[in-house]
C-alpha positions in Angstrom: 76.1 -14.1 27.5 77.4 -10.6 28.3 80.8 -9.9 29.7 81.4 -6.7 31.7 84.8 -5.0 32.1 86.1 -1.7 33.3 89.2 -0.3 31.7 92.1 1.2 33.7 90.7 4.8 33.1 87.2 3.9 34.2 85.5 3.3 30.9 82.9 0.5 31.2 82.6 -2.2 28.6 79.8 -4.6 27.8 80.7 -7.3 25.3 78.6 -10.2 23.8 80.7 -12.9 22.1 79.0 -14.6 19.2 81.4 -17.3 18.0 79.6 -18.4 14.8 80.0 -15.0 13.2 82.9 -13.5 11.3 82.0 -9.9 12.1 81.9 -7.6 15.0 80.1 -4.3 15.8 81.9 -1.9 18.2 80.2 1.2 19.6 81.7 4.0 21.7 78.8 5.7 23.6 79.0 9.1 25.3 76.2 10.4 27.6 76.1 13.6 25.7 73.3 15.1 23.6 71.2 18.2 23.1 69.6 17.7 26.5 73.0 18.6 28.1 73.4 21.9 26.2 72.6 25.4 27.2 70.9 27.7 24.7 74.0 29.4 23.5 75.7 26.1 22.7 72.7 24.3 21.3 73.8 21.9 18.6 77.3 21.4 19.9 76.9 17.7 20.6 75.9 17.0 17.0 78.6 19.4 15.8 81.3 17.4 17.7 80.0 14.2 16.1 80.7 15.7 12.7 84.1 17.2 13.7 85.4 13.8 14.9 85.3 12.6 11.3 87.2 15.7 10.0 90.6 14.5 11.0 92.9 13.8 13.9 96.5 14.6 14.7 97.7 11.8 12.5 94.9 11.1 10.1 93.0 13.3 7.6 89.3 12.9 7.1 90.0 10.9 3.9 92.4 8.6 5.8 89.8 7.9 8.5 87.3 6.9 5.8 89.8 4.9 3.7 91.1 2.8 6.6 87.7 1.4 7.3 86.4 1.3 3.7 89.6 -0.5 2.6 88.7 -3.6 4.8 85.1 -3.6 3.7 83.9 -2.1 7.0 81.4 0.5 8.1 82.1 3.6 10.2 79.3 6.0 11.3 77.8 7.9 14.2 74.6 9.5 15.5 73.6 12.0 18.1 70.3 12.0 20.1 69.0 14.2 22.9 70.8 12.1 25.5 73.8 10.4 23.9 76.2 10.2 21.0 77.4 6.9 19.5 80.4 6.3 17.2 80.5 2.8 15.8 82.2 0.4 13.4 81.3 -2.9 11.9 84.1 -5.0 10.4 85.3 -8.5 10.0 86.7 -9.9 13.3 90.2 -10.0 11.8 90.1 -6.2 11.5 89.4 -5.4 15.1 92.7 -3.7 15.7 92.0 -1.3 12.8 88.6 -0.5 14.1 89.8 0.2 17.6 92.7 2.3 16.3 90.5 4.5 14.2 87.8 4.9 16.8 90.2 5.7 19.6 92.1 8.2 17.5 88.9 10.0 16.6 87.8 10.1 20.2 91.1 11.1 21.8 92.9 13.2 19.2 90.5 15.2 17.1 92.1 18.0 15.3 89.2 20.5 15.7 90.7 22.9 13.2 89.0 26.2 12.7 89.0 25.9 8.9 87.4 22.4 9.2 84.8 23.8 11.6 83.9 26.6 9.2 83.3 24.1 6.5 81.4 21.6 8.7 79.3 24.4 10.2 78.1 25.2 6.7 77.3 21.5 6.2 75.2 21.4 9.3 73.4 24.6 8.3 72.5 22.8 5.0 71.2 19.9 7.2 69.0 22.4 9.1 67.7 23.7 5.7 66.9 20.2 4.6 64.9 19.6 7.8 63.1 22.9 7.3 62.1 21.6 3.8 61.0 18.2 5.3 57.7 18.9 7.1 57.3 15.3 8.3 60.6 15.8 10.2 60.0 19.5 11.2 56.7 18.7 12.9 58.5 16.4 15.4 60.8 19.3 16.3 57.7 21.4 16.9 56.2 18.6 19.0 59.3 18.5 21.2 59.1 22.3 21.7 55.4 21.9 22.5 55.9 19.4 25.3 59.2 20.6 26.8 59.3 24.3 25.8 62.4 26.4 25.6 64.5 23.9 27.5 67.4 21.6 26.4 64.9 18.8 25.8 62.6 21.1 23.7 65.3 22.4 21.5 66.6 20.8 18.3 69.5 18.4 18.1 71.0 20.3 15.2 71.0 23.7 16.9 70.4 27.0 15.2 72.3 29.2 12.8 73.1 31.6 15.6 74.2 29.0 18.1 76.4 27.2 15.6 78.1 30.5 14.7 79.1 31.0 18.3 80.8 27.6 18.7 84.6 27.9 18.5 87.4 25.2 18.7 88.1 26.3 22.3 84.4 26.1 23.3 84.2 22.6 21.7 87.3 21.4 23.5 86.0 22.7 26.8 82.6 21.0 26.2 84.4 17.7 25.4 86.5 17.9 28.5 83.4 18.2 30.6 81.3 15.6 28.8 83.6 13.1 27.1 84.7 11.6 30.5 85.4 8.1 31.6 82.3 8.0 33.9 80.2 9.2 30.9 81.6 6.8 28.3 80.9 3.2 27.6 82.0 0.7 24.9 79.5 -1.9 23.6 80.5 -4.9 21.5 78.6 -7.6 19.7 80.2 -10.3 17.5 83.2 -12.6 17.3 86.4 -11.8 19.2 89.1 -13.9 20.9 90.9 -13.7 24.3 93.1 -10.8 23.2 90.2 -8.5 22.7 90.1 -6.9 26.1 93.8 -6.4 26.0 93.3 -4.5 22.7 90.6 -2.4 24.3 92.9 -1.5 27.2 95.7 -0.6 24.7 93.6 1.7 22.6 91.1 3.1 25.1 92.2 2.3 28.6 95.6 4.0 28.9 94.3 7.5 28.2 93.7 9.5 31.4 90.3 11.2 31.5 88.2 13.1 34.0 85.8 10.8 35.8 83.0 13.3 36.4 79.4 13.2 35.1 77.7 16.3 33.7 74.5 17.4 35.4 71.3 16.2 33.7 68.7 19.0 33.3 65.1 18.3 34.3 62.5 17.9 31.6 59.1 18.8 33.0 56.2 17.9 30.6 54.1 20.9 29.6 50.6 19.7 28.8 48.0 21.5 26.6 50.3 23.4 24.3 49.5 23.5 20.6 52.0 24.9 18.0 51.4 25.6 14.3 54.0 26.5 11.6 52.2 27.7 8.6 53.9 26.7 5.3 52.6 26.8 1.7 52.9 23.1 1.0 50.5 20.4 -0.3 49.9 18.5 3.0 49.4 19.1 6.7 51.8 17.1 8.8 50.2 16.6 12.3 51.5 15.1 15.5 49.3 14.5 18.6 51.6 14.0 21.6 50.7 12.5 25.0 52.9 12.1 28.1 54.5 8.7 27.8 56.8 6.5 29.9 60.4 7.0 30.8 63.3 4.8 29.8 63.4 2.8 33.1 59.7 1.9 32.9 59.3 -1.9 32.5 55.7 -1.4 31.2 57.4 -0.7 27.8 56.4 -4.3 26.8 52.8 -3.6 27.6 53.1 -0.4 25.5 54.7 -2.2 22.6 51.9 -4.8 22.6 49.2 -2.2 22.7 50.7 -0.1 19.9 51.3 -3.1 17.8 47.5 -3.2 17.5 46.8 0.5 17.7 49.3 2.4 15.5 52.5 0.5 14.6 52.7 -1.0 11.2 50.4 -1.7 8.2 48.1 -4.0 10.1 47.4 -1.4 12.9 44.0 0.1 13.5 45.1 3.6 12.5 46.6 2.4 9.2 43.8 0.1 8.3 40.9 2.3 9.2 42.2 5.7 8.0 44.5 4.9 5.1 43.4 1.5 3.7 39.6 1.8 4.2 39.2 5.5 3.4 42.4 6.6 1.6 42.6 9.8 3.6 46.4 9.7 4.4 49.5 8.3 2.9 51.3 8.0 6.2 49.9 7.4 9.7 51.5 5.8 12.7 51.9 5.9 16.5 55.0 5.4 18.6 56.8 6.2 21.8 60.1 7.8 22.7 61.5 7.2 26.2 64.1 9.3 27.9 65.6 9.6 31.4 62.7 10.7 33.6 60.3 11.6 30.8 58.8 10.3 27.6 56.2 10.8 24.9 53.6 8.8 23.0 52.7 10.4 19.7 50.4 9.8 16.8 51.5 11.3 13.4 49.7 11.7 10.1 50.0 13.6 6.9 46.8 14.7 5.0 45.5 17.2 2.6 44.0 20.4 4.2 40.5 19.3 3.1 40.9 16.0 5.0 42.1 17.5 8.3 38.8 17.5 10.2 37.9 14.0 9.0 41.3 12.5 9.8 41.5 14.0 13.3 37.9 13.0 13.9 38.7 9.4 13.0 41.9 9.4 15.1 39.8 10.7 18.0 37.3 7.9 17.5 40.0 5.3 17.5 41.4 6.8 20.8 38.0 6.8 22.4 37.3 3.3 21.3 40.5 1.8 22.6 40.2 3.7 25.9 36.7 2.4 26.3 37.0 -1.2 25.1 40.8 -1.8 25.5 42.1 -4.9 23.6 40.8 -8.4 23.5 42.8 -11.5 24.6 43.0 -12.6 21.0 44.4 -9.3 19.9 47.0 -9.3 22.7 48.0 -12.9 21.9 48.6 -12.1 18.2 50.5 -8.9 19.0 52.8 -10.7 21.4 53.7 -13.2 18.7 54.4 -10.5 16.2 56.5 -8.6 18.8 58.5 -11.7 19.7 59.1 -12.4 16.0 60.2 -8.8 15.3 62.5 -8.8 18.4 64.2 -12.1 17.5 64.7 -11.1 13.9 66.2 -7.8 14.9 68.6 -9.7 17.2 70.2 -11.3 14.2 72.0 -8.0 13.6 75.2 -7.4 15.6 74.6 -3.7 15.1 71.2 -3.8 16.7 72.5 -6.0 19.6 75.4 -3.7 20.2 73.1 -0.7 20.2 70.6 -2.3 22.6 73.3 -3.2 25.1 75.2 0.0 24.8 72.1 2.2 25.3 71.0 0.2 28.3 74.4 0.3 30.0 74.9 4.0 29.4 71.4 4.9 30.7 71.6 2.6 33.7 69.0 0.1 32.5 69.3 -3.7 33.0 70.6 -5.5 30.0 68.3 -8.4 29.4 69.0 -11.6 27.5 66.8 -12.7 24.6 65.2 -15.2 26.9 64.4 -12.6 29.5 62.9 -10.3 27.0 60.7 -13.1 25.6 59.5 -13.8 29.2 58.6 -10.1 29.7 56.6 -10.1 26.4 54.8 -13.3 27.5 53.9 -11.7 30.8 51.9 -9.0 29.1 48.1 -9.5 29.8 44.8 -7.8 29.4 45.0 -5.9 32.7 48.6 -4.6 32.1 47.7 -3.4 28.6 44.6 -1.7 29.9 46.6 0.2 32.4 49.1 1.4 29.8 46.3 2.5 27.5 44.9 4.7 30.2 48.4 6.1 31.1 49.5 7.1 27.6 46.2 8.3 26.2 45.5 10.7 29.0 43.7 13.6 27.3 44.9 16.0 30.0 48.5 15.7 28.6 47.6 16.2 24.9 49.7 18.6 22.9 49.2 19.1 19.1 51.7 20.3 16.5 51.2 20.9 12.8 53.2 22.1 9.8 51.5 23.1 6.5 48.6 25.2 5.2 46.8 25.6 8.5 46.4 28.4 11.0 44.6 26.9 14.0 44.5 23.4 15.5 42.9 24.3 18.8 40.2 21.8 19.8 40.8 19.6 16.7 40.8 16.4 18.7 37.8 15.2 20.7 39.0 12.2 22.9 37.1 12.6 26.1 
């Protein structure tokens, strides 16, 4: 059962008490990611995430790490296009330490110029790492293909130029506008006692914060755009992207069932027919990413240049087949069982449960119980799966991106 609270300063809390555990995962979520950045400040959300680990008014970076490490806990963070999350996992007896460290990082970051100079260089190295990782780089190209030169289409890490322009004053101003009570939630999963909400109020609720929400830029989908980045490497990394569903769309369960058969995992059609039967690829998969008001469904594969035409021909064939024949009742039944098993097993992690509830509350989605999710999976049927196949494999929305020894990918798929 989920408990909902609002702290004195307006920060919302969702907490799930699991009494048989001895641990607890605590996440502080801010509706702040690269989608909220203009071009000059691209990468600032991720830069802030790094800087909050660099020290506070009373703790050095080493002390932040030591306080959590010394009790056997975990402290980490991540930034996406639409949110940033800072989280801990500790034993329940160390809740005060976790809350003290997290709140200090959030409310009292030092944001020192010398620290920023060092961390700016670290992030530039991270950018170079991505540039040398074509299987990651191709997804950045894919985002640029479908959303163009907009906040959604730009990278989360930013560019060398945009990072160089970010100063401590710019970062503080950005945080004042985005790290607000209306734009922050706390998500908790694990064991805690009746004093827990008093501790949350002590560490997080007494700090006065603006209660405004930053504007959310639109993200119109741009169909029919193909992008190639030629690189002298051994493989071609390719992503075929279609317009998908947004984060509020309840047909996500139909999509997950469909993709369980089509492109997710080692038993999927794409993996079995293109890798296992023919040995043409090492990696091939399909998946979806859902955002506020937009989303994508993509198929990714890596192959040698000599295999490009055959691989894309086989992917095209799989798309045409599933659009024509859809899925059988037996396939849907098996996929539903696998999906239920995966969901229940993932729910045994307090981190996964905290993240699921936190993301939902922050984005305004209903937070479903395990029983409710199982019922939604059970409700998936032949007709609903057929509908979602037609929606997410619409050839008119196709964009293709590639990285590697290739110059032209126009017309490489034949899915009509």
